[in-house]
C-alpha positions in Angstrom: 63.5 93.0 69.4 67.0 91.8 70.3 68.9 90.4 67.4 72.0 88.3 67.1 75.2 89.6 65.4 77.9 87.3 64.2 81.4 88.9 64.4 83.7 86.7 62.2 87.3 86.4 63.3 88.4 83.7 61.0 91.7 85.1 59.7 94.7 85.2 62.0 94.8 89.0 62.0 91.1 89.3 62.8 91.5 86.8 65.7 94.4 88.9 67.0 92.1 92.0 66.8 89.4 90.1 68.7 91.9 89.2 71.5 93.3 92.7 71.7 90.1 94.8 71.4 87.2 92.6 72.6 88.7 90.0 74.9 91.4 92.2 76.5 89.7 95.6 75.9 91.2 99.1 75.4 91.5 101.7 78.1 88.6 104.1 78.1 90.9 107.0 79.0 92.9 106.5 75.8 89.8 107.2 73.6 88.1 109.9 75.7 88.8 112.6 73.2 86.8 110.6 70.6 83.7 110.2 72.8 80.9 112.6 73.7 79.8 112.9 77.3 76.9 110.4 76.8 79.1 107.7 75.3 81.8 108.3 78.0 79.3 107.9 80.8 77.8 104.7 79.1 81.3 103.1 78.9 82.3 104.1 82.4 79.1 102.8 84.0 79.1 99.5 82.1 82.8 98.7 82.5 84.2 96.8 85.5 87.7 97.5 84.5 87.8 100.9 82.8 88.1 99.2 79.5 86.0 99.5 76.3 85.6 96.3 74.3 85.2 97.2 70.6 84.9 95.7 67.2 85.0 97.4 63.8 84.8 96.7 60.1 85.6 98.3 56.8 83.0 96.3 55.0 80.2 98.7 53.9 76.8 97.8 55.2 78.0 95.3 57.8 76.4 97.2 60.7 73.2 98.3 58.8 70.9 95.9 60.7 72.7 95.9 64.1 71.0 97.7 67.0 71.9 98.5 70.6 71.3 95.6 72.9 71.8 93.0 70.2 73.7 89.9 71.3 77.1 89.7 69.6 78.8 86.3 69.0 82.5 86.1 67.9 83.1 83.2 65.5 86.5 81.6 65.0 87.8 78.3 63.7 84.4 76.6 63.6 83.1 77.7 67.0 81.7 80.7 68.9 84.5 81.9 71.2 82.9 84.8 72.9 79.5 86.6 73.4 78.6 90.0 74.5 76.0 92.8 74.0 76.1 95.7 71.7 76.1 98.9 73.8 76.8 101.5 71.2 77.2 101.9 67.5 79.2 104.6 65.8 80.7 105.5 62.5 84.0 107.2 63.4 86.9 106.9 61.0 89.2 109.0 63.3 88.6 106.6 66.2 88.9 103.6 63.9 92.3 104.9 62.6 93.5 105.5 66.1 92.5 102.0 67.3 93.4 99.9 64.2 96.2 101.9 62.6 98.1 103.0 65.7 97.5 100.0 68.0 97.9 96.9 65.9 100.8 94.9 64.6 99.4 93.5 61.4 99.6 96.6 59.3 96.4 96.0 57.4 95.1 99.6 57.7 93.7 100.7 54.3 93.4 104.5 53.8 90.8 103.9 51.0 88.6 101.7 53.2 89.0 102.6 56.9 
């Protein structure tokens, strides 16, 4: 059964992350070394622009009930601002560190809770 996932982007830094990583996307080629062949093929065949559109969280359990093909809705400032579909789930602290420590301006990376 397809579920619905709400991705909150209420804080200014979270909304900036949404714009950078979901709306604008991140080049697949930049993260190839973090992906296995199956994931790489999935992202390449579903992307029209060679970008991967990703979201992450450091809150334990947030993704526990999320499944592939669920509908994802991004919520900001009292409204849903984007929708998409969950194509893949993964727990990958190294990829998370690369994306959210090396590529964002807000400096909120927490070594204790990546």
